[in-house]
Each structure stands twice: as structure tokens, then as C-alpha cells.
C-alpha positions in Angstrom: -65.4 62.0 2.3 -62.2 63.8 4.1 -61.4 62.3 7.3 -62.8 63.8 10.5 -60.8 64.4 13.3 -62.6 62.0 15.6 -62.5 58.9 12.4 -59.7 56.5 12.5 -56.6 57.1 9.8 -56.5 54.6 7.1 -53.7 53.4 9.0 -55.6 53.1 12.5 -58.5 51.4 10.5 -56.6 48.6 9.1 -55.2 48.2 12.7 -58.2 47.9 14.5 -59.9 46.1 11.6 -56.9 43.3 11.4 -57.2 42.8 15.2 -60.8 42.2 15.1 -60.6 39.8 12.2 -57.6 37.7 13.9 -59.5 37.6 17.2 -62.7 36.6 15.7 -61.1 34.0 13.6 -58.7 32.2 16.1 -61.1 32.3 18.5 -63.6 30.5 16.0 -61.1 28.3 14.9 -60.0 27.4 18.7 -63.6 26.8 19.7 -64.7 24.2 16.9 -61.1 22.4 17.6 -61.8 22.2 21.2 -65.5 21.0 20.6 -64.0 18.2 18.2 -61.3 17.5 20.0 -62.8 17.2 23.7 -66.9 17.8 23.1 -66.2 21.2 25.3 -67.7 24.1 24.5 -65.7 27.2 24.6 -67.5 28.3 27.8 -66.9 25.0 29.5 -63.3 25.0 28.6 -63.0 28.5 30.3 -65.2 28.0 33.6 -63.2 24.2 33.8 -59.7 26.2 33.2 -60.3 28.9 35.9 -61.5 26.4 38.7 -58.1 24.0 37.5 -56.1 26.9 38.7 -57.3 26.8 42.2 -55.2 24.4 44.2 -58.6 22.9 45.2 -60.6 23.3 42.2 -62.7 25.6 44.0 -63.8 29.1 43.6 -66.6 31.6 44.6 -69.1 32.5 41.7 -67.9 35.9 42.2 -63.9 34.7 41.3 -64.8 33.0 38.5 -66.9 35.6 37.1 -64.5 38.4 37.5 -61.6 36.1 36.1 -63.7 35.2 32.8 -64.7 39.1 32.9 -68.6 37.3 32.5 -71.9 38.9 33.4 -73.5 37.0 36.5 -76.3 35.7 34.1 -73.7 34.1 31.6 -72.2 32.2 34.6 -75.2 31.0 36.2 -76.6 29.7 32.9 -73.1 28.0 32.2 -72.9 26.6 36.0 -76.7 25.1 35.2 -75.6 23.0 31.9 -72.2 22.1 33.5 -73.9 21.2 36.6 -76.4 18.9 34.4 -73.4 17.0 32.6 -71.4 16.7 36.0 -68.5 18.5 35.2 -68.7 20.8 38.0 -70.7 20.9 41.3 -72.2 24.0 43.5 -71.2 24.0 47.2 -72.2 26.6 49.9 -69.3 28.6 50.8 -68.4 28.4 54.4 -66.8 32.0 54.6 -70.2 33.5 53.3 -73.8 32.3 53.5 -74.9 34.9 50.3 -72.6 32.7 48.0 -71.3 29.5 46.7 -68.6 27.8 45.5 -67.9 26.6 42.2 -66.2 23.0 42.6 -64.5 20.6 39.4 -65.9 17.2 39.6 -63.4 14.6 38.6 -64.9 14.4 35.4 -64.7 18.0 35.1 -61.0 17.7 36.4 -60.2 14.8 33.8 -62.1 16.9 31.1 -60.2 20.2 31.3 -56.9 18.0 31.8 -57.6 15.9 28.4 -58.6 19.3 27.0 -55.4 21.6 27.8 -52.9 19.6 25.7 -54.8 19.8 22.0 -55.8 23.5 23.1 -52.2 24.3 23.7 -51.4 23.0 20.4 -53.9 24.6 18.8 -52.7 28.1 20.0 -48.8 27.5 19.7 -49.6 26.3 16.0 -52.1 29.0 14.7 -50.5 32.0 17.0 -47.7 31.4 19.1 -45.0 29.9 16.7 -46.2 32.4 13.9 -44.4 35.4 16.2 -40.5 35.9 17.1 -39.7 36.0 20.9 -39.8 39.8 20.2 -42.7 40.1 18.5 -44.4 38.2 21.9 -42.7 40.3 24.0 -44.1 43.4 22.3 -47.2 41.8 22.0 -47.3 41.4 25.6 -46.4 45.1 26.5 -49.1 46.5 24.2 -51.9 44.3 25.6 -50.7 45.0 29.2 -50.8 48.5 28.4 -54.2 48.5 26.9 -55.6 46.6 29.6 -54.1 49.1 32.1 -55.6 51.9 30.4 -59.1 50.6 30.5 -61.6 52.3 33.1 -61.5 50.0 36.4 -65.4 50.9 36.7 -65.6 48.8 32.8 -64.8 45.9 34.7 -66.9 46.2 37.7 -69.7 45.9 35.2 -69.0 42.6 34.1 
């Protein structure tokens, strides 16, 4: 079949499929190792890591949702599960009665701190260490260009 103008060329297709395969396999590997090493799911870790970036371990639900680029229902279900396990709490937001703050518990802070080292080791071993500093610089530039080119309205739908 001849290549149509709106189809990907063989090189473009290979580029895209290689990226998707790497992303899927690396993500699955990170998730398996995280669960094995720490007992946390990838979603647990993402929420805990987002909260851990805040000086007091608290963020509004909206800020966490936007940071993770998650849908409202996904965060809501994840928060409920994590509350049941004592990793986070939901608190009233003193600045906005319509929203809540998500807060790390002592157990949540300990869990994410214990997870950071093995997670970082796996990211280095199976991703970062496979690139030269120059390749990492190119990857950063390309990733930032792609993100900057995305429609800002798409981010609002998250």
C-alpha cells in the first residue's frame, strides 16, 4: 500500500513505536520493582511523592490532580484507598471550604522516603545510565518542546 500523506513514514512509525514500547516496558518494570521493594503501587508512590514535594506535606486535591495529570475520579478513588491504609489524610482547606487538603501521615512519609532510593536506583540502572549526558540533554529539550506544543486545553481536561 502506498504511503498516504497523513500516514507516518516508516522512520516516523519506528520512532513512535519505539518510544511507546520503551515507555510501556520501563513503566511496567518500575511498577513491579516498586511493589516488590516497597509494597506501594505506582499510583501510591506518585501521590506520596507529589505530597512529599510540599514543605508541610500538604496540597489541595486540585494541585495534586494537576501535578499528576489525573482525572478527578481517579484521584478520588486513589485517595480513598490510601486513607484506608493510613498513608494520607484528607483535611478541610482553611483557604477554601469547597476543597480539601491531602496530607501525608507519618506512615505515608516513611513509605515514600523508603521508596525513593530503590526507585531512583532502578530509574538510573534501566534508563538514565544508558544515556550520555549529551543524550539526556537532547531528551530534555525534545520532551520540553513536545510538552510546550501540547494544547493547554488538553491539560485542563485532566
